[in-house]
SELUM-862480 format. One record per residue (C-alpha): residue number from 1; residue in one letter; chain; x, y, z. Coordinates in steps of 0.05 Angstrom, whole numbers, always signed. Example, Ala and Ser with C-alpha at 12.3 -4.5 7.8 and 13.67 -1.06 7.14 Angstrom:
BEGIN
- 1:A:A:+246:-90:+156
- 2:S:A:+273:-21:+143
This chain:
BEGIN
- 1:W:A:+529:+1076:+1144
- 2:L:A:+593:+1040:+1164
- 3:K:A:+608:+1016:+1094
- 4:R:A:+584:+1078:+1055
- 5:F:A:+634:+1112:+1099
- 6:Y:A:+692:+1083:+1085
- 7:C:A:+665:+1081:+1012
- 8:R:A:+674:+1158:+1010
- 9:A:A:+727:+1170:+1056
- 10:V:A:+773:+1131:+1003
- 11:W:A:+748:+1152:+942
- 12:G:A:+711:+1213:+960
- 13:P:A:+660:+1238:+911
- 14:Q:A:+653:+1221:+844
- 15:P:A:+680:+1289:+792
- 16:A:A:+636:+1309:+738
- 17:N:A:+685:+1278:+680
- 18:M:A:+671:+1219:+712
- 19:A:A:+590:+1229:+697
- 20:M:A:+608:+1255:+634
- 21:A:A:+656:+1194:+614
- 22:Q:A:+595:+1149:+634
- 23:K:A:+555:+1188:+594
- 24:S:A:+583:+1183:+528
- 25:N:A:+601:+1106:+538
- 26:M:A:+677:+1114:+529
- 27:P:A:+717:+1068:+573
- 28:F:A:+743:+1098:+644
- 29:L:A:+816:+1094:+628
- 30:P:A:+881:+1146:+633
- 31:G:A:+875:+1187:+560
- 32:C:A:+794:+1180:+547
- 33:V:A:+767:+1220:+608
- 34:A:A:+725:+1278:+573
- 35:H:A:+730:+1344:+612
- 36:D:A:+668:+1385:+629
- 37:I:A:+688:+1450:+599
- 38:T:A:+619:+1490:+616
- 39:K:A:+649:+1474:+694
- 40:T:A:+664:+1535:+732
- 41:R:A:+679:+1515:+799
- 42:H:A:+744:+1465:+817
- 43:H:A:+743:+1458:+891
- 44:K:A:+746:+1383:+929
- 45:T:A:+682:+1374:+967
- 46:Q:A:+703:+1368:+1040
- 47:T:A:+654:+1310:+1061
- 48:L:A:+687:+1304:+1140
- 49:V:A:+687:+1356:+1190
- 50:Y:A:+700:+1364:+1253
- 51:K:A:+632:+1381:+1300
- 52:L:A:+639:+1382:+1378
- 53:D:A:+712:+1362:+1376
- 54:S:A:+692:+1300:+1336
- 55:A:A:+702:+1272:+1267
- 56:A:A:+625:+1276:+1228
- 57:D:A:+599:+1270:+1159
- 58:N:A:+585:+1329:+1121
- 59:M:A:+540:+1291:+1071
- 60:K:A:+469:+1288:+1075
- 61:P:A:+441:+1223:+1100
- 62:E:A:+399:+1177:+1070
- 63:P:A:+328:+1174:+1091
- 64:V:A:+317:+1120:+1139
- 65:Q:A:+266:+1066:+1119
- 66:I:A:+224:+1053:+1191
- 67:D:A:+209:+977:+1186
- 68:R:A:+143:+977:+1230
- 69:S:A:+146:+902:+1249
- 70:L:A:+214:+906:+1271
- 71:L:A:+201:+966:+1321
- 72:H:A:+147:+925:+1346
- 73:T:A:+190:+864:+1356
- 74:M:A:+236:+914:+1400
- 75:A:A:+178:+935:+1435
- 76:T:A:+160:+862:+1449
- 77:K:A:+228:+838:+1461
- 78:P:A:+275:+880:+1500
- 79:A:A:+332:+828:+1501
- 80:F:A:+348:+834:+1423
- 81:R:A:+420:+871:+1439
- 82:L:A:+452:+806:+1474
- 83:G:A:+483:+776:+1421
- 84:E:A:+417:+770:+1369
- 85:R:A:+450:+824:+1315
- 86:P:A:+486:+811:+1262
- 87:A:A:+570:+810:+1276
- 88:G:A:+604:+870:+1244
- 89:L:A:+658:+872:+1196
- 90:T:A:+722:+861:+1215
- 91:H:A:+791:+902:+1195
- 92:D:A:+814:+847:+1146
- 93:E:A:+737:+844:+1113
- 94:R:A:+740:+921:+1108
- 95:E:A:+808:+912:+1068
- 96:M:A:+778:+856:+1022
- 97:A:A:+715:+900:+1009
- 98:R:A:+757:+953:+990
- 99:E:A:+807:+915:+939
- 100:A:A:+742:+875:+902
- 101:A:A:+712:+950:+901
- 102:R:A:+776:+978:+867
- 103:N:A:+791:+915:+826
- 104:T:A:+729:+911:+794
- 105:Y:A:+712:+918:+710
- 106:R:A:+648:+915:+707
- 107:P:A:+612:+984:+718
- 108:H:A:+543:+991:+748
- 109:V:A:+519:+1024:+672
- 110:Q:A:+553:+979:+632
- 111:P:A:+574:+1018:+559
- 112:S:A:+551:+991:+496
- 113:W:A:+634:+977:+470
- 114:L:A:+628:+928:+540
- 115:K:A:+550:+907:+537
- 116:H:A:+557:+887:+475
- 117:D:A:+630:+853:+460
- 118:R:A:+637:+802:+418
- 119:Q:A:+564:+808:+402
- 120:V:A:+552:+800:+312
- 121:L:A:+499:+803:+279
- 122:H:A:+509:+758:+212
- 123:F:A:+459:+764:+159
- 124:M:A:+469:+730:+88
- 125:G:A:+463:+761:+33
- 126:Y:A:+475:+766:-50
- 127:F:A:+486:+812:-104
- 128:Q:A:+472:+808:-181
- 129:E:A:+530:+812:-222
- 130:P:A:+526:+816:-301
- 131:V:A:+563:+779:-346
- 132:H:A:+592:+801:-416
- 133:E:A:+601:+759:-478
- 134:N:A:+596:+691:-449
- 135:P:A:+543:+642:-484
- 136:N:A:+530:+604:-420
- 137:E:A:+498:+668:-374
- 138:N:A:+485:+734:-378
- 139:A:A:+484:+748:-304
- 140:R:A:+514:+720:-236
- 141:I:A:+500:+715:-172
- 142:R:A:+552:+718:-118
- 143:Y:A:+535:+706:-44
- 144:V:A:+567:+747:+15
- 145:D:A:+560:+742:+88
- 146:I:A:+548:+818:+118
- 147:Y:A:+574:+829:+194
- 148:Y:A:+543:+881:+240
- 149:Y:A:+584:+888:+301
- 150:L:A:+536:+915:+361
- 151:E:A:+599:+944:+409
- 152:D:A:+614:+996:+352
- 153:G:A:+571:+1005:+300
- 154:T:A:+622:+976:+244
- 155:M:A:+597:+926:+191
- 156:Q:A:+639:+881:+140
- 157:V:A:+615:+845:+83
- 158:N:A:+661:+787:+62
- 159:E:A:+650:+735:+7
- 160:P:A:+659:+657:+15
- 161:K:A:+705:+636:-32
- 162:V:A:+694:+576:-82
- 163:E:A:+735:+533:-114
- 164:N:A:+763:+551:-186
- 165:S:A:+713:+610:-187
- 166:G:A:+768:+658:-221
- 167:I:A:+741:+720:-173
- 168:P:A:+780:+745:-126
- 169:Q:A:+741:+727:-72
- 170:G:A:+751:+743:+3
- 171:A:A:+733:+809:+50
- 172:F:A:+694:+852:-1
- 173:V:A:+683:+912:+50
- 174:K:A:+729:+919:+104
- 175:R:A:+715:+925:+176
- 176:H:A:+684:+1002:+189
- 177:R:A:+619:+1041:+200
- 178:I:A:+592:+1053:+133
- 179:P:A:+546:+1108:+115
- 180:K:A:+480:+1115:+88
- 181:A:A:+457:+1151:+20
- 182:D:A:+429:+1210:+69
- 183:G:A:+502:+1220:+107
- 184:E:A:+480:+1165:+175
- 185:F:A:+512:+1105:+189
- 186:Y:A:+476:+1039:+192
- 187:G:A:+438:+1015:+249
- 188:P:A:+403:+950:+265
- 189:N:A:+342:+980:+250
- 190:D:A:+364:+977:+172
- 191:L:A:+387:+907:+168
- 192:R:A:+320:+869:+157
- 193:V:A:+320:+792:+120
- 194:G:A:+291:+810:+56
- 195:S:A:+306:+881:+50
- 196:E:A:+357:+910:+2
- 197:V:A:+419:+943:+35
- 198:T:A:+462:+1003:-10
- 199:I:A:+532:+998:+7
- 200:Y:A:+575:+1041:-41
- 201:S:A:+524:+1048:-98
- 202:R:A:+524:+969:-95
- 203:T:A:+453:+937:-74
- 204:F:A:+459:+869:-33
- 205:R:A:+385:+828:-25
- 206:L:A:+391:+797:+49
- 207:H:A:+359:+731:+52
- 208:D:A:+375:+699:+117
- 209:C:A:+406:+709:+178
- 210:D:A:+436:+666:+236
- 211:D:A:+399:+640:+300
- 212:F:A:+428:+690:+350
- 213:T:A:+409:+754:+301
- 214:R:A:+337:+724:+292
- 215:W:A:+337:+720:+374
- 216:F:A:+370:+780:+384
- 217:F:A:+314:+814:+333
- 218:Q:A:+259:+783:+372
- 219:E:A:+281:+802:+445
- 220:A:A:+287:+871:+413
- 221:G:A:+220:+874:+392
- 222:L:A:+243:+887:+319
- 223:G:A:+203:+832:+281
- 224:E:A:+212:+768:+249
- 225:Q:A:+258:+750:+206
- 226:A:A:+229:+708:+152
- 227:Q:A:+282:+667:+119
- 228:E:A:+276:+671:+36
- 229:E:A:+302:+622:-16
- 230:A:A:+360:+643:-53
- 231:P:A:+363:+644:-126
- 232:V:A:+419:+594:-167
- 233:D:A:+454:+623:-231
- 234:N:A:+471:+582:-290
- 235:F:A:+538:+570:-272
- 236:V:A:+522:+543:-201
- 237:K:A:+470:+492:-238
- 238:V:A:+523:+472:-283
- 239:E:A:+575:+455:-236
- 240:Q:A:+529:+422:-187
- 241:F:A:+511:+376:-248
- 242:K:A:+579:+360:-265
- 243:K:A:+591:+336:-184
- 244:E:A:+532:+293:-195
- 245:L:A:+562:+263:-255
- 246:L:A:+627:+252:-222
- 247:A:A:+584:+220:-166
- 248:M:A:+547:+166:-212
- 249:P:A:+578:+102:-222
- 250:V:A:+616:+84:-276
- 251:P:A:+577:+44:-330
- 252:K:A:+586:-24:-341
- 253:E:A:+604:-19:-411
- 254:V:A:+666:+39:-396
- 255:M:A:+696:-4:-341
- 256:D:A:+695:-61:-387
- 257:T:A:+727:-28:-446
- 258:K:A:+780:+0:-392
- 259:E:A:+794:-70:-366
- 260:Y:A:+805:-87:-437
- 261:T:A:+847:-23:-451
- 262:E:A:+899:-33:-391
- 263:L:A:+902:-113:-409
- 264:K:A:+917:-92:-481
- 265:L:A:+969:-43:-463
- 266:G:A:+1008:-100:-421
- 267:G:A:+973:-91:-358
- 268:Q:A:+950:-156:-308
- 269:R:A:+881:-180:-295
- 270:K:A:+850:-159:-232
- 271:N:A:+833:-211:-179
- 272:A:A:+786:-183:-136
- 273:K:A:+761:-249:-95
- 274:L:A:+828:-267:-83
- 275:E:A:+827:-261:-8
- 276:Q:A:+764:-292:-2
- 277:Y:A:+785:-351:-44
- 278:L:A:+848:-357:+4
- 279:E:A:+804:-357:+69
- 280:N:A:+751:-405:+43
- 281:D:A:+786:-455:+2
- 282:R:A:+751:-533:+3
- 283:R:A:+693:-500:+51
- 284:V:A:+626:-516:+20
- 285:L:A:+560:-511:+57
- 286:R:A:+514:-561:+46
- 287:F:A:+429:-557:+48
- 288:F:A:+372:-614:+36
- 289:A:A:+323:-593:+0
- 290:Y:A:+262:-621:-35
- 291:W:A:+224:-604:-95
- 292:D:A:+142:-625:-112
- 293:D:A:+132:-640:-176
- 294:E:A:+50:-614:-186
- 295:T:A:+44:-639:-258
- 296:R:A:+3:-702:-271
- 297:Y:A:+56:-755:-265
- 298:G:A:+93:-717:-215
- 299:T:A:+120:-735:-147
- 300:R:A:+170:-708:-88
- 301:L:A:+239:-701:-111
- 302:F:A:+304:-695:-58
- 303:F:A:+367:-650:-83
- 304:T:A:+420:-636:-44
- 305:V:A:+450:-561:-53
- 306:H:A:+525:-538:-46
- 307:F:A:+543:-470:-32
- 308:F:A:+616:-454:-48
- 309:L:A:+648:-404:+0
- 310:S:A:+707:-396:-42
- 311:D:A:+674:-356:-99
- 312:D:A:+597:-347:-80
- 313:T:A:+574:-403:-128
- 314:V:A:+522:-456:-116
- 315:E:A:+510:-528:-143
- 316:I:A:+451:-573:-140
- 317:L:A:+452:-649:-145
- 318:D:A:+391:-695:-158
- 319:R:A:+391:-750:-100
- 320:H:A:+348:-814:-132
- 321:T:A:+322:-867:-91
- 322:R:A:+333:-936:-102
- 323:N:A:+297:-966:-170
- 324:A:A:+272:-886:-187
- 325:G:A:+273:-909:-261
- 326:R:A:+299:-834:-276
- 327:D:A:+363:-817:-318
- 328:P:A:+425:-826:-285
- 329:Y:A:+442:-747:-285
- 330:P:A:+458:-730:-221
- 331:V:A:+473:-655:-239
- 332:F:A:+413:-611:-238
- 333:Y:A:+448:-545:-234
- 334:R:A:+523:-537:-262
- 335:R:A:+566:-498:-207
- 336:S:A:+564:-420:-217
- 337:A:A:+525:-365:-201
- 338:L:A:+454:-369:-178
- 339:A:A:+416:-305:-194
- 340:K:A:+357:-282:-148
- 341:T:A:+326:-264:-213
- 342:P:A:+352:-295:-277
- 343:Q:A:+350:-238:-337
- 344:R:A:+329:-278:-411
- 345:T:A:+377:-248:-472
- 346:H:A:+336:-265:-525
- 347:V:A:+389:-251:-582
- 348:P:A:+465:-249:-568
- 349:G:A:+506:-195:-542
- 350:M:A:+450:-168:-506
- 351:I:A:+461:-124:-444
- 352:V:A:+427:-146:-378
- 353:P:A:+432:-112:-311
- 354:D:A:+476:-134:-260
- 355:M:A:+462:-195:-232
- 356:V:A:+445:-205:-160
- 357:I:A:+463:-270:-142
- 358:Y:A:+453:-315:-73
- 359:K:A:+496:-300:-18
- 360:P:A:+503:-351:+50
- 361:E:A:+453:-309:+92
- 362:D:A:+402:-318:+40
- 363:L:A:+399:-393:+51
- 364:K:A:+365:-417:+108
- 365:V:A:+328:-482:+130
- 366:G:A:+259:-466:+123
- 367:D:A:+271:-418:+59
- 368:T:A:+250:-435:-12
- 369:L:A:+295:-431:-78
- 370:V:A:+271:-413:-135
- 371:V:A:+319:-449:-191
- 372:Y:A:+295:-452:-265
- 373:G:A:+217:-436:-237
- 374:R:A:+222:-494:-184
- 375:K:A:+214:-479:-113
- 376:F:A:+265:-524:-69
- 377:F:A:+246:-525:-3
- 378:I:A:+308:-527:+52
- 379:Y:A:+290:-569:+95
- 380:D:A:+353:-584:+135
- 381:C:A:+434:-583:+129
- 382:D:A:+499:-612:+156
- 383:D:A:+535:-591:+225
- 384:F:A:+590:-555:+182
- 385:T:A:+532:-512:+164
- 386:R:A:+504:-513:+234
- 387:K:A:+570:-488:+258
- 388:F:A:+594:-438:+202
- 389:Y:A:+521:-400:+209
- 390:R:A:+526:-398:+287
- 391:E:A:+600:-361:+283
- 392:Y:A:+580:-326:+223
- 393:S:A:+514:-290:+242
- 394:G:A:+491:-326:+306
- 395:V:A:+433:-358:+259
- 396:E:A:+410:-428:+295
- 397:Q:A:+396:-476:+234
- 398:P:A:+348:-519:+253
- 399:A:A:+332:-599:+224
- 400:L:A:+252:-597:+195
- 401:N:A:+215:-653:+201
- 402:L:A:+185:-667:+122
- 403:P:A:+116:-651:+110
- 404:T:A:+82:-705:+92
- 405:H:A:+15:-705:+35
- 406:E:A:-32:-747:+34
- 407:Q:A:-33:-796:-26
- 408:T:A:-84:-791:-69
- 409:H:A:-99:-827:-135
- 410:I:A:-112:-786:-198
- 411:Q:A:-162:-816:-239
- 412:L:A:-153:-805:-308
- 413:T:A:-203:-780:-356
- 414:Y:A:-226:-805:-417
- 415:P:A:-213:-776:-486
- 416:P:A:-267:-739:-515
- 417:H:A:-324:-770:-567
- 418:T:A:-285:-769:-640
- 419:G:A:-360:-769:-672
- 420:F:A:-351:-831:-702
- 421:G:A:-409:-883:-669
- 422:S:A:-433:-876:-607
- 423:E:A:-388:-855:-547
- 424:E:A:-401:-925:-512
- 425:D:A:-361:-959:-568
- 426:S:A:-312:-906:-574
- 427:L:A:-298:-924:-497
- 428:A:A:-292:-995:-505
- 429:S:A:-227:-981:-537
- 430:C:A:-199:-946:-474
- 431:L:A:-232:-997:-422
- 432:A:A:-193:-1052:-448
- 433:L:A:-144:-1075:-498
- 434:R:A:-190:-1128:-533
- 435:P:A:-256:-1070:-545
- 436:K:A:-314:-1105:-529
- 437:P:A:-386:-1085:-558
- 438:P:A:-422:-1047:-498
- 439:R:A:-478:-1092:-466
- 440:Q:A:-548:-1065:-481
- 441:D:A:-614:-1069:-437
- 442:L:A:-651:-1126:-486
- 443:V:A:-710:-1123:-443
- 444:K:A:-722:-1055:-445
- 445:L:A:-701:-1053:-525
- 446:M:A:-751:-1102:-531
- 447:S:A:-807:-1081:-497
- 448:N:A:-804:-1006:-515
- 449:S:A:-779:-1016:-581
- 450:D:A:-841:-982:-615
- 451:R:A:-858:-926:-558
- 452:I:A:-837:-859:-569
- 453:L:A:-857:-800:-529
- 454:R:A:-870:-729:-587
- 455:F:A:-864:-660:-553
- 456:E:A:-885:-601:-602
- 457:A:A:-831:-540:-593
- 458:R:A:-805:-480:-614
- 459:M:A:-739:-453:-609
- 460:D:A:-729:-407:-556
- 461:N:A:-669:-362:-582
- 462:H:A:-715:-304:-578
- 463:L:A:-696:-290:-652
- 464:P:A:-751:-255:-691
- 465:E:A:-736:-304:-751
- 466:D:A:-749:-366:-714
- 467:A:A:-814:-347:-672
- 468:S:A:-854:-385:-719
- 469:R:A:-817:-439:-734
- 470:T:A:-852:-511:-703
- 471:F:A:-812:-574:-687
- 472:I:A:-824:-642:-667
- 473:I:A:-778:-662:-607
- 474:G:A:-784:-746:-601
- 475:C:A:-754:-780:-545
- 476:F:A:-746:-862:-561
- 477:L:A:-754:-902:-502
- 478:A:A:-718:-974:-526
- 479:D:A:-648:-934:-513
- 480:D:A:-666:-858:-498
- 481:S:A:-645:-832:-559
- 482:V:A:-673:-772:-587
- 483:G:A:-687:-737:-654
- 484:V:A:-713:-674:-677
- 485:W:A:-756:-657:-742
- 486:E:A:-776:-594:-767
- 487:V:A:-853:-584:-787
- 488:K:A:-865:-560:-854
- 489:Q:A:-894:-492:-864
- 490:R:A:-921:-451:-928
- 491:N:A:-873:-390:-949
- 492:S:A:-833:-405:-886
- 493:G:A:-762:-404:-926
- 494:Q:A:-746:-468:-876
- 495:V:A:-723:-538:-907
- 496:E:A:-772:-577:-865
- 497:G:A:-750:-655:-846
- 498:K:A:-694:-680:-802
- 499:W:A:-662:-625:-756
- 500:A:A:-617:-666:-715
- 501:E:A:-599:-741:-720
- 502:R:A:-626:-791:-678
- 503:S:A:-576:-806:-626
- 504:R:A:-562:-803:-547
- 505:K:A:-548:-729:-523
- 506:I:A:-522:-703:-465
- 507:N:A:-559:-653:-420
- 508:P:A:-515:-585:-415
- 509:A:A:-550:-574:-351
- 510:T:A:-532:-643:-311
- 511:G:A:-476:-667:-357
- 512:T:A:-511:-735:-369
- 513:W:A:-554:-758:-415
- 514:Y:A:-620:-745:-430
- 515:T:A:-670:-793:-405
- 516:P:A:-750:-791:-411
- 517:Q:A:-753:-755:-351
- 518:D:A:-722:-695:-375
- 519:F:A:-777:-678:-425
- 520:F:A:-850:-653:-403
- 521:V:A:-889:-599:-422
- 522:G:A:-865:-521:-400
- 523:T:A:-792:-540:-392
- 524:T:A:-732:-516:-443
- 525:C:A:-683:-571:-470
- 526:T:A:-618:-560:-503
- 527:L:A:-610:-602:-568
- 528:N:A:-551:-586:-603
- 529:S:A:-539:-525:-566
- 530:M:A:-598:-499:-587
- 531:P:A:-659:-484:-535
- 532:F:A:-722:-513:-542
- 533:Y:A:-789:-496:-505
- 534:L:A:-833:-554:-505
- 535:R:A:-906:-530:-513
- 536:R:A:-953:-585:-528
- 537:A:A:-944:-664:-524
- 538:D:A:-995:-712:-559
- 539:E:A:-1043:-761:-526
- 540:Y:A:-994:-822:-525
- 541:T:A:-949:-791:-484
- 542:L:A:-995:-766:-432
- 543:K:A:-1027:-832:-431
- 544:Y:A:-962:-864:-424
- 545:M:A:-933:-816:-373
- 546:E:A:-1000:-811:-329
- 547:T:A:-999:-896:-327
- 548:R:A:-926:-901:-306
- 549:S:A:-931:-826:-253
- 550:F:A:-886:-862:-209
- 551:E:A:-832:-852:-264
- 552:F:A:-865:-781:-285
- 553:P:A:-877:-752:-217
- 554:L:A:-903:-682:-261
- 555:S:A:-961:-726:-286
- 556:D:A:-985:-759:-218
- 557:I:A:-1052:-724:-203
- 558:N:A:-1052:-737:-136
- 559:L:A:-989:-724:-113
- 560:I:A:-999:-652:-153
- 561:A:A:-1059:-651:-112
- 562:K:A:-1021:-658:-40
- 563:R:A:-980:-600:-66
- 564:I:A:-1033:-557:-82
- 565:R:A:-1081:-574:-30
- 566:P:A:-1055:-518:+20
- 567:W:A:-1064:-461:-35
- 568:V:A:-1146:-484:-32
- 569:E:A:-1142:-475:+47
- 570:T:A:-1118:-400:+45
- 571:E:A:-1181:-348:+65
- 572:M:A:-1169:-307:-1
- 573:M:A:-1181:-381:-41
- 574:Q:A:-1242:-398:+9
- 575:Q:A:-1270:-329:-2
- 576:L:A:-1268:-341:-81
- 577:A:A:-1297:-413:-76
- 578:A:A:-1357:-387:-40
- 579:R:A:-1377:-343:-86
- 580:G:A:-1369:-394:-147
- 581:T:A:-1306:-359:-180
- 582:K:A:-1275:-384:-245
- 583:V:A:-1205:-376:-270
- 584:T:A:-1160:-398:-330
- 585:P:A:-1102:-437:-318
- 586:Q:A:-1059:-382:-324
- 587:E:A:-1092:-349:-273
- 588:M:A:-1084:-416:-223
- 589:Q:A:-1014:-416:-234
- 590:Q:A:-1003:-345:-215
- 591:G:A:-1050:-353:-154
- 592:I:A:-1006:-413:-127
- 593:A:A:-943:-379:-144
- 594:E:A:-964:-321:-106
- 595:A:A:-997:-353:-46
- 596:L:A:-942:-419:-29
- 597:N:A:-890:-388:-77
- 598:L:A:-888:-453:-118
- 599:D:A:-877:-460:-184
- 600:V:A:-931:-499:-216
- 601:T:A:-912:-531:-290
- 602:D:A:-951:-531:-348
- 603:Q:A:-949:-612:-340
- 604:E:A:-975:-603:-278
- 605:V:A:-1036:-561:-291
- 606:I:A:-1048:-607:-361
- 607:T:A:-1054:-663:-310
- 608:I:A:-1100:-626:-269
- 609:L:A:-1144:-613:-329
- 610:R:A:-1139:-685:-359
- 611:N:A:-1163:-724:-293
- 612:L:A:-1212:-671:-261
- 613:Y:A:-1240:-649:-324
- 614:D:A:-1314:-675:-303
- 615:Q:A:-1318:-653:-235
- 616:C:A:-1287:-580:-246
- 617:V:A:-1266:-556:-319
- 618:D:A:-1326:-512:-354
- 619:E:A:-1311:-502:-431
- 620:S:A:-1386:-469:-438
- 621:E:A:-1360:-392:-456
- 622:G:A:-1317:-418:-505
- 623:E:A:-1250:-423:-464
- 624:V:A:-1231:-470:-403
- 625:L:A:-1241:-446:-334
- 626:I:A:-1233:-479:-273
- 627:D:A:-1288:-484:-224
- 628:L:A:-1247:-461:-162
- 629:G:A:-1310:-484:-114
- 630:R:A:-1317:-552:-139
- 631:L:A:-1229:-555:-149
- 632:Q:A:-1232:-537:-67
- 633:Q:A:-1285:-590:-54
- 634:V:A:-1248:-653:-98
- 635:L:A:-1180:-632:-53
- 636:Q:A:-1203:-618:+7
- 637:S:A:-1243:-690:+14
- 638:G:A:-1183:-732:+12
- 639:D:A:-1193:-783:-31
- 640:K:A:-1147:-808:-87
- 641:I:A:-1164:-785:-143
- 642:A:A:-1178:-834:-201
- 643:T:A:-1135:-826:-267
- 644:G:A:-1180:-797:-318
- 645:E:A:-1175:-789:-392
- 646:G:A:-1174:-721:-419
- 647:V:A:-1165:-684:-477
- 648:G:A:-1089:-655:-482
- 649:F:A:-1083:-589:-468
- 650:A:A:-1031:-538:-503
- 651:M:A:-1011:-480:-447
- 652:T:A:-1018:-412:-483
- 653:E:A:-954:-379:-477
């Protein structure tokens, strides 16, 4: 109350013209006060009167808000008057409050010119201007900046200056309140990004705004201001292309031509590396490297790599050991710049890209240096090189232990056979300076001079024209040579007689010579690159193989019986044997393969039929059948089966 009393006593009641000034948003300054013409009473309102011989306030008091908690405290503690009230204001404090209220520059309700002082909405826009009689463009895009001042609603349009544009630019529209077509003035609601604004018959397209303008519209709830991409005319594109051309490096050919022209006109040659030469003359980095020659007669060769700091050149020298037997040419790579990726010049004068050469930072102990396709491994360097790298780049160059490889002797291969004579005769000239005739097994030659294993075969090349051709393959036991003859057939269109000369032949499956054990009924052998399927053998061949069963295990009946004995002990086989079932040799092969996953060859089936013909074979029905019951009894007896003399059988295909 006391504070309100002093303020009214000093200033008095608020005049009506002041209220009008606040409502009209005009500053309360001399010359700017508006008068209310409707006012009829101009008296001064009296606020201080004397009542009962004492000064009193004539203004109506404000309603007092009663705090019930305070009343309760006052009732329970009547001693609150004893110093618990805040101290009153002194005379000096009242004077300071009066001066502060008098000198303030912000009223309680701020006008727009004060509230939005120095607040400007900034929009970026453009307009299109036609261009006449110009072959490069028919329209031009001109960019402008539109400013809207919130303090007084004025606008200003500026065009940024473009260098060497030839157009007067700067203030496009001076600052003032710009009217619209309907007579009203532009406001913030009329300026939106993405809209068009017409100012004095010229239309501007707004495509962006600054961060403050975007924040102002969001706070005012006027929507988001989405940015648009400004178009670019042909003139700007051409200027940007010109600037890019200027920024691009000048081609080497142009620089060479320019330097040649300057020298021709009397100019001096440039020396770009003069400072480097003066600072690093006679300073050389030395590395030790080796190269492993991986060719047939290659070995490990050691080299010394010199890097000259004066001009960034490299020199590689050979370090031959004593009695190395190599030519005394110590320079492997003559001193010159060493390219990381050398380019080949196929024709003289060929243009190649700029060469990227090795620098000191590219050479480190443990790295590989590629020169002429050879990989040089750097394993050590000298003390000066270590000190240089420690001061130059802070890198330590340690010494590596040379990796040792196990010395292996490469066995030389023999040259291929020329085709003349036997291969043993040809190899004799490779084994000794004075060729000696190969030794022959005379015992084998004399004892087997008239023994030949003959097989009937057909071509297994799956060609229909060769399906009916029949061949005889003979294996001579005296020298393990093989010959092939074709059997004469009427109207076959093939010439009968010798098909392959008798000679020792190599088995392509194993890479060794064919032996008699490689030939048996049911196998496929390749002779002179032609596969032959052996489907039959003569009686002498079968008897010979059964007689010498220790050399031909497929003709050993006891060994075969041990292999197929688990088959006759199966439950299914026992049921079939109890019924007295008879099967063909092919069905027996299939049954063994399904039950034991065992491949039984035709040679083994023929051995079974020849040795168990009287016990198990039945030909009463016109075909060869095997009685499973009898076969089971013979195989389960465990007795050694005597070799029989049966008839040669041919397995049907």
